[in-house]
Biopython code that builds the backbone (N, CA, C, O; Angstrom):
import numpy as np
from Bio.PDB.StructureBuilder import StructureBuilder

atoms = [
    (1, "VAL", "N", (79.725, 39.606, 80.402)),
    (1, "VAL", "CA", (78.774, 38.509, 80.323)),
    (1, "VAL", "C", (77.824, 38.549, 81.204)),
    (1, "VAL", "O", (77.623, 39.213, 82.221)),
    (2, "ASN", "N", (77.019, 37.350, 80.391)),
    (2, "ASN", "CA", (75.802, 37.213, 80.063)),
    (2, "ASN", "C", (75.225, 36.066, 80.773)),
    (2, "ASN", "O", (75.887, 35.070, 80.485)),
    (3, "ALA", "N", (73.900, 35.682, 81.890)),
    (3, "ALA", "CA", (73.676, 34.753, 82.054)),
    (3, "ALA", "C", (71.683, 33.914, 81.843)),
    (3, "ALA", "O", (70.689, 34.540, 82.212)),
    (4, "VAL", "N", (71.619, 32.651, 81.277)),
    (4, "VAL", "CA", (70.523, 32.603, 80.817)),
    (4, "VAL", "C", (70.192, 31.931, 82.330)),
    (4, "VAL", "O", (71.070, 31.262, 82.874)),
    (5, "ALA", "N", (68.479, 32.203, 83.192)),
    (5, "ALA", "CA", (68.032, 30.590, 84.502)),
    (5, "ALA", "C", (67.597, 30.522, 83.761)),
    (5, "ALA", "O", (67.740, 31.415, 82.926)),
    (6, "PRO", "N", (67.118, 29.905, 83.613)),
    (6, "PRO", "CA", (65.868, 28.999, 82.933)),
    (6, "PRO", "C", (65.019, 28.507, 84.007)),
    (6, "PRO", "O", (65.801, 28.782, 84.917)),
    (7, "GLY", "N", (63.771, 27.862, 84.752)),
    (7, "GLY", "CA", (63.058, 27.087, 84.603)),
    (7, "GLY", "C", (62.368, 25.616, 83.940)),
    (7, "GLY", "O", (62.049, 25.024, 82.908)),
    (8, "LEU", "N", (62.417, 25.575, 85.158)),
    (8, "LEU", "CA", (61.831, 23.907, 84.581)),
    (8, "LEU", "C", (61.679, 23.774, 83.682)),
    (8, "LEU", "O", (61.058, 24.413, 82.833)),
    (9, "VAL", "N", (62.631, 22.246, 83.665)),
    (9, "VAL", "CA", (62.815, 22.436, 81.421)),
    (9, "VAL", "C", (62.114, 20.451, 81.491)),
    (9, "VAL", "O", (62.111, 19.671, 82.443)),
    (10, "TRP", "N", (61.807, 20.334, 80.599)),
    (10, "TRP", "CA", (60.873, 18.733, 80.587)),
    (10, "TRP", "C", (62.050, 17.933, 80.038)),
    (10, "TRP", "O", (62.672, 18.223, 79.016)),
    (11, "ARG", "N", (62.314, 16.751, 80.944)),
    (11, "ARG", "CA", (63.370, 15.777, 80.274)),
    (11, "ARG", "C", (61.797, 14.361, 80.700)),
    (11, "ARG", "O", (60.898, 14.234, 81.531)),
    (12, "GLU", "N", (62.334, 13.629, 79.501)),
    (12, "GLU", "CA", (61.832, 12.274, 79.815)),
    (12, "GLU", "C", (61.643, 12.000, 81.348)),
    (12, "GLU", "O", (62.138, 12.596, 82.305)),
    (13, "GLY", "N", (61.065, 11.277, 81.323)),
    (13, "GLY", "CA", (60.527, 11.207, 83.046)),
    (13, "GLY", "C", (60.222, 11.605, 84.031)),
    (13, "GLY", "O", (59.692, 11.034, 84.983)),
    (14, "ILE", "N", (60.770, 13.420, 83.786)),
    (14, "ILE", "CA", (60.147, 14.141, 84.964)),
    (14, "ILE", "C", (58.743, 14.087, 85.379)),
    (14, "ILE", "O", (58.673, 14.931, 86.273)),
    (15, "GLU", "N", (58.020, 13.759, 85.281)),
    (15, "GLU", "CA", (56.362, 13.707, 84.580)),
    (15, "GLU", "C", (56.449, 12.526, 86.411)),
    (15, "GLU", "O", (56.495, 12.735, 87.623)),
    (16, "GLU", "N", (56.430, 11.661, 85.712)),
    (16, "GLU", "CA", (57.297, 9.727, 86.643)),
    (16, "GLU", "C", (57.652, 11.100, 88.468)),
    (16, "GLU", "O", (57.088, 11.330, 89.538)),
    (17, "SER", "N", (58.874, 11.560, 87.732)),
    (17, "SER", "CA", (59.734, 11.009, 89.120)),
    (17, "SER", "C", (59.669, 11.853, 89.720)),
    (17, "SER", "O", (60.415, 11.926, 90.697)),
    (18, "TRP", "N", (58.523, 13.156, 89.360)),
    (18, "TRP", "CA", (58.059, 14.643, 90.594)),
    (18, "TRP", "C", (57.108, 14.997, 90.491)),
    (18, "TRP", "O", (56.841, 16.199, 90.474)),
    (19, "PRO", "N", (55.846, 13.606, 90.334)),
    (19, "PRO", "CA", (54.689, 14.400, 89.274)),
    (19, "PRO", "C", (53.436, 16.138, 90.825)),
    (19, "PRO", "O", (52.244, 16.433, 90.730)),
    (20, "GLU", "N", (54.206, 16.563, 91.599)),
    (20, "GLU", "CA", (53.931, 17.046, 92.236)),
    (20, "GLU", "C", (54.784, 18.349, 92.191)),
    (20, "GLU", "O", (54.371, 19.268, 92.898)),
    (21, "GLY", "N", (56.193, 18.613, 91.282)),
    (21, "GLY", "CA", (56.701, 19.729, 91.078)),
    (21, "GLY", "C", (56.021, 19.701, 90.208)),
    (21, "GLY", "O", (55.177, 20.566, 90.438)),
    (22, "VAL", "N", (55.651, 18.888, 88.572)),
    (22, "VAL", "CA", (56.000, 19.032, 88.164)),
    (22, "VAL", "C", (53.996, 19.807, 87.322)),
    (22, "VAL", "O", (53.880, 20.328, 86.213)),
    (23, "ALA", "N", (52.998, 19.608, 88.202)),
    (23, "ALA", "CA", (51.580, 19.641, 88.347)),
    (23, "ALA", "C", (52.329, 20.969, 88.658)),
    (23, "ALA", "O", (53.006, 21.580, 87.832)),
    (24, "ARG", "N", (52.093, 21.403, 90.164)),
    (24, "ARG", "CA", (52.950, 22.913, 90.352)),
    (24, "ARG", "C", (53.300, 23.862, 90.092)),
    (24, "ARG", "O", (53.078, 24.934, 90.656)),
    (25, "TRP", "N", (54.388, 23.477, 88.489)),
    (25, "TRP", "CA", (54.873, 24.069, 87.623)),
    (25, "TRP", "C", (53.964, 24.698, 86.808)),
    (25, "TRP", "O", (53.799, 25.885, 86.525)),
    (26, "LYS", "N", (53.492, 23.844, 86.533)),
    (26, "LYS", "CA", (51.966, 24.075, 85.471)),
    (26, "LYS", "C", (51.002, 24.827, 85.742)),
    (26, "LYS", "O", (50.476, 25.379, 84.775)),
    (27, "ARG", "N", (50.403, 25.128, 87.214)),
    (27, "ARG", "CA", (50.014, 25.496, 87.663)),
    (27, "ARG", "C", (49.717, 27.258, 88.169)),
    (27, "ARG", "O", (48.771, 28.027, 88.339)),
    (28, "ALA", "N", (51.032, 27.239, 88.244)),
    (28, "ALA", "CA", (52.088, 28.117, 87.986)),
    (28, "ALA", "C", (51.925, 28.942, 86.599)),
    (28, "ALA", "O", (51.165, 29.909, 86.533)),
    (29, "ALA", "N", (52.318, 28.711, 86.034)),
    (29, "ALA", "CA", (53.373, 28.408, 84.544)),
    (29, "ALA", "C", (51.706, 29.833, 83.995)),
    (29, "ALA", "O", (50.516, 29.551, 83.850)),
    (30, "PRO", "N", (52.435, 31.296, 83.837)),
    (30, "PRO", "CA", (50.757, 31.850, 82.646)),
    (30, "PRO", "C", (50.472, 31.157, 81.508)),
    (30, "PRO", "O", (49.348, 31.218, 81.009)),
    (31, "LEU", "N", (52.282, 29.817, 80.538)),
    (31, "LEU", "CA", (51.890, 28.848, 79.474)),
    (31, "LEU", "C", (51.030, 27.937, 79.865)),
    (31, "LEU", "O", (50.019, 27.399, 79.412)),
    (32, "GLY", "N", (51.707, 27.890, 80.864)),
    (32, "GLY", "CA", (50.770, 26.228, 81.589)),
    (32, "GLY", "C", (51.922, 25.774, 81.107)),
    (32, "GLY", "O", (52.651, 26.580, 81.685)),
    (33, "ARG", "N", (52.979, 24.808, 80.220)),
    (33, "ARG", "CA", (53.600, 23.536, 80.242)),
    (33, "ARG", "C", (55.045, 24.141, 80.991)),
    (33, "ARG", "O", (55.227, 25.268, 81.452)),
    (34, "LEU", "N", (56.008, 22.962, 80.939)),
    (34, "LEU", "CA", (56.795, 23.026, 81.132)),
    (34, "LEU", "C", (57.533, 23.520, 80.153)),
    (34, "LEU", "O", (57.055, 23.525, 79.019)),
    (35, "GLY", "N", (59.536, 24.303, 80.512)),
    (35, "GLY", "CA", (59.671, 24.112, 79.532)),
    (35, "GLY", "C", (60.773, 23.944, 78.415)),
    (35, "GLY", "O", (61.725, 24.287, 79.115)),
    (36, "LEU", "N", (61.435, 23.618, 76.975)),
    (36, "LEU", "CA", (61.649, 22.682, 76.702)),
    (36, "LEU", "C", (63.052, 23.052, 76.014)),
    (36, "LEU", "O", (63.214, 24.232, 75.704)),
    (37, "ALA", "N", (64.023, 22.182, 75.767)),
    (37, "ALA", "CA", (65.585, 22.218, 76.014)),
    (37, "ALA", "C", (65.260, 23.347, 74.534)),
    (37, "ALA", "O", (65.680, 24.320, 75.161)),
    (38, "GLU", "N", (64.905, 23.914, 73.266)),
    (38, "GLU", "CA", (64.863, 24.477, 72.926)),
    (38, "GLU", "C", (64.528, 26.077, 73.299)),
    (38, "GLU", "O", (64.856, 27.130, 72.752)),
    (39, "ASP", "N", (63.963, 25.861, 74.130)),
    (39, "ASP", "CA", (62.964, 27.483, 74.587)),
    (39, "ASP", "C", (64.793, 28.261, 75.309)),
    (39, "ASP", "O", (65.125, 29.431, 75.116)),
    (40, "VAL", "N", (65.594, 27.297, 76.036)),
    (40, "VAL", "CA", (66.442, 27.955, 76.550)),
    (40, "VAL", "C", (67.754, 27.848, 75.154)),
    (40, "VAL", "O", (68.758, 28.561, 75.147)),
    (41, "ALA", "N", (67.594, 27.336, 74.625)),
    (41, "ALA", "CA", (68.531, 27.351, 73.300)),
    (41, "ALA", "C", (68.782, 28.581, 72.670)),
    (41, "ALA", "O", (69.858, 29.120, 72.411)),
    (42, "ASP", "N", (67.133, 29.097, 72.374)),
    (42, "ASP", "CA", (66.606, 30.073, 72.514)),
    (42, "ASP", "C", (67.083, 31.533, 72.446)),
    (42, "ASP", "O", (67.486, 32.373, 71.642)),
    (43, "ALA", "N", (66.763, 31.329, 73.950)),
    (43, "ALA", "CA", (67.615, 32.584, 74.788)),
    (43, "ALA", "C", (68.942, 32.747, 74.404)),
    (43, "ALA", "O", (69.433, 33.848, 74.158)),
    (44, "CYS", "N", (69.655, 31.486, 74.332)),
    (44, "CYS", "CA", (71.191, 31.322, 74.149)),
    (44, "CYS", "C", (71.388, 32.332, 72.744)),
    (44, "CYS", "O", (72.129, 33.301, 72.576)),
    (45, "LEU", "N", (70.730, 31.891, 72.131)),
    (45, "LEU", "CA", (71.545, 32.334, 70.537)),
    (45, "LEU", "C", (70.577, 33.306, 70.906)),
    (45, "LEU", "O", (70.424, 34.034, 69.926)),
    (46, "PHE", "N", (69.948, 33.621, 71.715)),
    (46, "PHE", "CA", (69.657, 35.091, 70.952)),
    (46, "PHE", "C", (70.749, 35.689, 72.067)),
    (46, "PHE", "O", (70.712, 36.866, 71.708)),
    (47, "LEU", "N", (71.119, 35.681, 72.502)),
    (47, "LEU", "CA", (72.070, 36.691, 73.244)),
    (47, "LEU", "C", (73.724, 35.909, 72.634)),
    (47, "LEU", "O", (74.755, 36.025, 73.296)),
    (48, "ALA", "N", (73.684, 35.390, 71.722)),
    (48, "ALA", "CA", (74.997, 35.899, 71.503)),
    (48, "ALA", "C", (74.673, 36.346, 70.038)),
    (48, "ALA", "O", (75.294, 36.065, 69.013)),
    (49, "SER", "N", (73.888, 36.878, 70.144)),
    (49, "SER", "CA", (73.503, 37.187, 68.205)),
    (49, "SER", "C", (73.146, 38.801, 67.852)),
    (49, "SER", "O", (72.049, 39.300, 68.106)),
    (50, "PRO", "N", (73.899, 39.291, 67.428)),
    (50, "PRO", "CA", (74.346, 40.759, 67.033)),
    (50, "PRO", "C", (72.598, 41.446, 67.628)),
    (50, "PRO", "O", (72.570, 42.666, 67.786)),
    (51, "GLY", "N", (71.810, 40.980, 67.801)),
    (51, "GLY", "CA", (70.530, 41.671, 68.118)),
    (51, "GLY", "C", (70.342, 41.332, 69.960)),
    (51, "GLY", "O", (69.296, 41.298, 70.608)),
    (52, "ALA", "N", (72.199, 41.051, 70.575)),
    (52, "ALA", "CA", (71.949, 41.099, 72.217)),
    (52, "ALA", "C", (73.734, 42.148, 72.113)),
    (52, "ALA", "O", (74.577, 41.799, 72.939)),
    (53, "ARG", "N", (73.950, 42.788, 71.570)),
    (53, "ARG", "CA", (74.821, 42.971, 71.461)),
    (53, "ARG", "C", (74.805, 44.545, 72.265)),
    (53, "ARG", "O", (75.954, 44.678, 72.687)),
    (54, "TRP", "N", (74.444, 45.091, 72.435)),
    (54, "TRP", "CA", (74.469, 45.677, 74.056)),
    (54, "TRP", "C", (73.580, 45.707, 75.117)),
    (54, "TRP", "O", (72.985, 46.558, 75.777)),
    (55, "ILE", "N", (73.713, 44.125, 75.054)),
    (55, "ILE", "CA", (73.389, 44.183, 76.735)),
    (55, "ILE", "C", (74.671, 42.697, 76.957)),
    (55, "ILE", "O", (75.069, 41.726, 76.313)),
    (56, "THR", "N", (74.917, 43.399, 78.376)),
    (56, "THR", "CA", (75.650, 42.685, 79.317)),
    (56, "THR", "C", (75.184, 43.004, 80.466)),
    (56, "THR", "O", (74.193, 43.685, 80.730)),
    (57, "GLY", "N", (76.068, 42.395, 81.284)),
    (57, "GLY", "CA", (75.583, 41.763, 83.218)),
    (57, "GLY", "C", (74.059, 41.829, 83.422)),
    (57, "GLY", "O", (73.252, 42.356, 84.187)),
    (58, "ALA", "N", (74.085, 40.751, 81.983)),
    (58, "ALA", "CA", (72.296, 40.349, 82.099)),
    (58, "ALA", "C", (72.056, 39.096, 82.957)),
    (58, "ALA", "O", (72.927, 38.227, 82.978)),
    (59, "SER", "N", (70.908, 38.953, 83.676)),
    (59, "SER", "CA", (70.512, 37.768, 84.046)),
    (59, "SER", "C", (69.260, 37.893, 83.237)),
    (59, "SER", "O", (68.495, 38.844, 83.397)),
    (60, "LEU", "N", (68.927, 36.396, 81.876)),
    (60, "LEU", "CA", (67.738, 36.018, 81.194)),
    (60, "LEU", "C", (66.617, 35.170, 82.013)),
    (60, "LEU", "O", (67.479, 34.529, 82.614)),
    (61, "THR", "N", (65.798, 34.811, 82.363)),
    (61, "THR", "CA", (65.477, 34.777, 83.170)),
    (61, "THR", "C", (64.537, 33.729, 82.324)),
    (61, "THR", "O", (63.946, 34.570, 81.647)),
    (62, "VAL", "N", (63.975, 32.432, 81.881)),
    (62, "VAL", "CA", (63.741, 31.487, 81.271)),
    (62, "VAL", "C", (62.260, 31.272, 81.483)),
    (62, "VAL", "O", (61.826, 31.575, 80.372)),
    (63, "ASP", "N", (61.147, 30.915, 82.267)),
    (63, "ASP", "CA", (60.510, 30.136, 83.115)),
    (63, "ASP", "C", (59.376, 30.352, 82.783)),
    (63, "ASP", "O", (58.410, 30.280, 83.544)),
    (64, "GLY", "N", (59.327, 30.737, 81.233)),
    (64, "GLY", "CA", (57.451, 30.633, 80.626)),
    (64, "GLY", "C", (56.661, 31.905, 81.934)),
    (64, "GLY", "O", (55.470, 31.828, 82.238)),
    (65, "GLY", "N", (57.401, 32.735, 82.400)),
    (65, "GLY", "CA", (56.345, 33.283, 83.814)),
    (65, "GLY", "C", (56.544, 32.336, 84.937)),
    (65, "GLY", "O", (55.447, 32.246, 85.489)),
    (66, "VAL", "N", (56.971, 31.964, 85.236)),
    (66, "VAL", "CA", (56.406, 31.339, 86.583)),
    (66, "VAL", "C", (56.740, 32.373, 87.582)),
    (66, "VAL", "O", (55.870, 32.656, 88.406)),
    (67, "THR", "N", (58.343, 33.222, 87.638)),
    (67, "THR", "CA", (58.739, 33.472, 88.891)),
    (67, "THR", "C", (57.685, 34.598, 88.994)),
    (67, "THR", "O", (57.134, 34.729, 90.087)),
    (68, "THR", "N", (57.422, 35.227, 88.226)),
    (68, "THR", "CA", (56.367, 36.562, 88.639)),
    (68, "THR", "C", (55.180, 36.361, 88.508)),
    (68, "THR", "O", (54.326, 37.159, 88.122)),
    (69, "HIS", "N", (55.019, 34.914, 88.929)),
    (69, "HIS", "CA", (53.978, 34.336, 90.248)),
    (69, "HIS", "C", (53.827, 33.910, 91.240)),
    (69, "HIS", "O", (54.323, 32.826, 91.548)),
    (70, "PRO", "N", (53.111, 34.610, 92.040)),
    (70, "PRO", "CA", (53.290, 34.401, 93.530)),
    (70, "PRO", "C", (53.902, 33.365, 94.354)),
    (70, "PRO", "O", (54.614, 33.638, 95.321)),
    (71, "ILE", "N", (53.591, 32.002, 93.922)),
    (71, "ILE", "CA", (53.446, 31.198, 94.250)),
    (71, "ILE", "C", (54.769, 30.424, 94.180)),
    (71, "ILE", "O", (54.814, 29.225, 94.452)),
    (72, "PHE", "N", (55.945, 31.200, 93.776)),
    (72, "PHE", "CA", (56.970, 30.976, 92.871)),
    (72, "PHE", "C", (57.839, 32.175, 94.118)),
    (72, "PHE", "O", (59.010, 32.509, 93.940)),
]
sb = StructureBuilder()
sb.init_structure("model")
sb.init_model(0)
sb.init_chain("A")
sb.init_seg("    ")
for serial, (resi, resn, name, xyz) in enumerate(atoms, 1):
    if name == "N":
        sb.init_residue(resn, " ", resi, " ")
    sb.init_atom(name, np.array(xyz, "f"), 0.0, 1.0, " ", f" {name:<3s}", serial, name[0])
structure = sb.get_structure()
């Protein structure tokens, strides 16, 4: 069993409903943006693919590098 641990993912209205959090996330992200649903989907597809057949018991962080930044 594996897990995907996504970071903040863009959705319609997120910047209006949480402007401070979104701005903070973008500053902390080495890629400078929120994640997209496709980013998380690609990680899930990878873990379900033959290329991940030897990966088990893992949690794949998909956050654009934010958790490597000291602000989080």
